[in-house]
N, C-alpha and C positions, 0 to 999 in steps of 0.2 A: 503494500500499500504505499502511496505517497513517494515513489521512487524519485519523481522529478518535482520541480517546482518549488515553492516555499513551504517549509515543514518545520515542525518541531518533533522532538524525540517522543516516541509512542510510550516511553517509560512514564510520562507525565499523566498518563490516564490513570495510574495507580494512585497518584496523589489526589485527583479528583474523586476516585472511588473511596479512599479513605476519609475524605471530607463528608462525603454523603453518608458513610457508615457512623462517623463520629456524631453527625447531626441527626441520624436516624431519618434520613429523608429517603422515601421510596424511589421516585424519580424513574419508573421503569424504562422510559424511552431513553433517558440519558444513560442508565446503566447497560441498556442493550447496545448502545453505541460504544460504550467503553469496552464492552466485551468483545466487539470487532476488532479492536487493536490489542488484544492480548497476544503477547509474543510477537507483534509487529516492531519494526524498526522506526517507522516514521509515521506522523500523522500530518495531513494537511493544516496548515496554519489557520485556514478558515473554519475547519472543524474544531480546533482547539478554542477558536473565539466563540463559535456558536454554543459549544459545551459550557464554557464559563458562563455565558449569558443565560443558558437554560438553567444552570444552578442558581444564578442570581435571582432569577424570575421565581424559581421555587423556595429560595430562602432569601427573602429580601432584607438583607442586613446592610448597613452602611460599611463602605470599605471591605467588602467581602473577600475581595481578592487577597488583601493582607491576612485575612483571617485563614484563607486556604494556604498561603504560603508559609504560614507559622507550623504547619503539620508536616513540612518537607523533611525527607530522610535522603541521604546519599543514593540510595538505590532509585529514587524517584527521578534522578537526572541520569541515570544509566552509567555507562562508562565514565563519563566525565565525573561522577561523584567519587568513584573509586580512585580515578587519577589525583583527585584533590585530597583524598584521605592518605595517599602515599607521599604527600609533599612534607618538607620539613616545617614550612612555616606558612602562615596565612597568606603573605606577600607571594611566595611561590605559588601557591594554589590559585591565587588571582591572575597570576601571569599565565598559568596554564589554562585557566578558565578563557582567559583571552585567545590564546592560540587554539584551543580545542573546542571554541564555542560552537562549530559546525555540528558537533555531537549532539548539541541541545537544540539548536535551531539555526537556520541560515537567513533569516529575515534582515537582520542589520548586524554589521561587524561590532564588536566591543572596542571602544576607545579608551585608553588609559591615559590620564594626565596626573602631573604631580607638581604642585605649586605650595611652596613652604611646608606647612603642617597638613595641607589637605592632599588627599589622594582621590581622584575622580575617575568613575567609571561612567561612560555615557554611549548612547545608541542614537546615532544621526539619523533623523527621520528622512533625510534625502534618500536613503536606501529603500525605505519602506516604514510605514507608521504602524505601530501596533495599537491596541484598545487599551482604555484605562484599567479595565480588569486583569488583562494580561501583564500590564506594567506592575500593577499592584503584586501579582503573585510572583513576579521575578524579584522585585525588591524585598519582599517580605522572606522569600525563600532563600535569598542570597544572605540576609542577616540571620536568619535561623540556622542555616548551615555553617555560617562562620562561628556563631556561638558554640554550636555543637562539636565542630572540628577541633576549636581551641579549648574548650571546657570553660570559656569565660562567658557565663549567662549574663553578666552585666555589660558586655560590649555593646555600645550604641554608636550609631552612625552620626556624623556631624550635620548633615542635612540631606534632604531628597528634594529634587526638582521634578515636578510631573507636567508634561505637556496637556494642554487642554483646559476648559475652564473649571473652576473650583465646584466641589460638591455642595450639597445644601448644608452640610455641617463639616467644614474642613478640619475642626478641631480632632475629629474622630481619627484621621490619618497621623496628626502629630501624637495623639495619646497612644496609639497602637504600636507606631515606629519608635516613639521614645525621643523624637529629634524635631526640630523645625522642618516644616513642609511648606514648600511653595508651588503654586499653580500657575498655569499660564506660560510655562517655560517653552522654549523652542524645542527642546529635546529632554528625554528623561536622563537624569544625572543623579548618581549616588554618591555621596561624600563621606569618605572615610578618614578617621586621624591617621597620619602616616605612622604613628607609633604602632598601630595595630597591625601593621605589615610584619612585624617582628614577632608576633605572638606565635609560639610553638604549636604544632599539630602532633598530637600523640593518639593516634587511632589504634584501637583494639578491636575493631568491627570484625566478627568471625568470618564473614563472606569475603572481606578484604584480605584477611590472612590466608584463606584458601586460594584466592585468586593469585597472590604474590607467591605463594608456594608452588602452584602450578606453572608459573612463569619460571621460577628458579629450577624446577624440575626439568622444564623444557630445555633449559641452557646447560644442564650439567654436563651433557656430551657434545657441546657445541665445538669446543676446542680440544686439540689432542694433548695438550700439556697443561692440566689444571694446577699450575704452581700458584704461589702467592700474587705474582704480577699478572698472570693472565685472569686469575679470579677477581682481582680489583679492576682489571680493565674491563671485564664483562660487565661488572655492577655499574661503572663509570658510563659505559655506553648505553646501557639499557635505561639509566636515569636520564642521560642527555637527549636520547631520542625523543623524550616527551617534551622537549623544548625545542625540537627541530633538528635540521641537519647537524650532526656532531662533528666539528672540525677537529683535526688531530690535536692542534695546539690547546683547544679547549679541554679535550681529554686529558693531556698531559698535565694541565694545570689542576684539574680535578684530582689527579693522582698525586701531585706534588713532586713531579718527576721533570726535569728539563726535556724539552722535546728531542733534543739530538740523543739524550741518553735513552728516551723511550724508543726512538727509532732504532738506535744499535742493539737494545735489548731484544726487540722484535725480530730483527735480522739474526740475531744468535739462534733464535728458535725456528729460523726458516720462514718466518711469517712477516707479512706487511699489514699495516693498519686497516688499508682498504679491504684486504682479503679477509681480516677478522670481523670487520663492520658488515661486509656483505654476508659472510657466513652466519652471523647472528641474525641479520635481518631475514634471510632465508628461513633459517629455523623458526623464528618468530612468526613469520608470514604464513608458514604451513600451519602452525598452531592456530593462529586466528583464523585462517580461511576455513578450518574445521569447526569454527563456532559460527552456526548459522545466525546468531543474533547480532553479529558484527557486519557492517556493510562494507563494501570496499573502500568508499571515501574514508570511513573511519579508520580501517586498517592502515591506509596510507599515511593518515595523521599519527597513528600510534608508532609507525616504523619511522617518523621523521621526515616524510616527504611532504611538501607543500601543496601538491597536486596528486590525484589519482593517477593520471596519465604518466607521471614520472615512476611511480611504484608499478604501474603495469609494463613499462618499458624494461624497467630493472628486473622484475619477475621473469618476464619472457627471455631476457638475457641469460638468467640462471638456469631456468628449467625448460625453455623452448617451447613454452605455452603460456597463455595468459592466466592471469589469477582467476578470472570467472571459469575458464575451462578446468583448471585445477580443482576448484571448489566443486563444481558440478560432478567431477568424477569422485571426489573425496566423499562428499555428502551422499551420492548415489550407492557407493560401496558400503558406507556406514549403514544406510536404510536397508541393504540387502543382507545384512548380517543377522 
């Protein structure tokens, strides 16, 4: 569903279902539509907007989007939630949110700015304007997840700017968010204190632990010589992939090793950095392609590629076939077992 066009992650359907359950709202038509997206990867953004409006009609509370967002858990934003939970700090999680935002939606890119003690995240409406309800869910869910990830329930935003006219009682938004709220802005802007970026993330989520263990298991036999250097190199590359194309100098810096020294030590093992990187990407690609819940664009991002086309070219060069063809064969074989 929703393979093309503007979409949101279908994992968000579970957030809406949770709200209906918490409020004991029957809404059979809404629930039936949510059921249609169980196990799907994407949902058309128009469907997301209409579902939010249907819930608002069934439960007419002021700022209902903020109330829905307060129930957010990492799995409600899919892979993006678990990527955030594996970060060291809230700042790193927000940077990864900016990079991996297409895992959540592709309506408008996230723009990050820093001015003095203020760190701002905004979504330029020139790319496409969302609805007030959807904006409310986004802001409230971000705050809820930031508090959950850092363990700082007292974390507050500096301010929030919403586009569009003010509601009948704008004080409700300020009360629920615990910060000044402005309406009539050109674009949605969330302001955080810069100091909050240094808050550590210490996740012990069981699902995340299993996910990371599976990834570690998949990499155990990637390299022929699992000595201390190579183990550290593996970890550094996997971590760096989530921030984009990992440059050799960047990896050397992560390891605390001069670039020339790392180059020489790889040569001593008969290896090259590019060869190690490609070997790890191929191993991870095969693991991700066997997971039907991950789309090809998502896999490309997880492997550090900026575009799916670059991933497709690389995979075809490694295996002589496209990722899509490999996936169809792998999933077909699994289904026949």
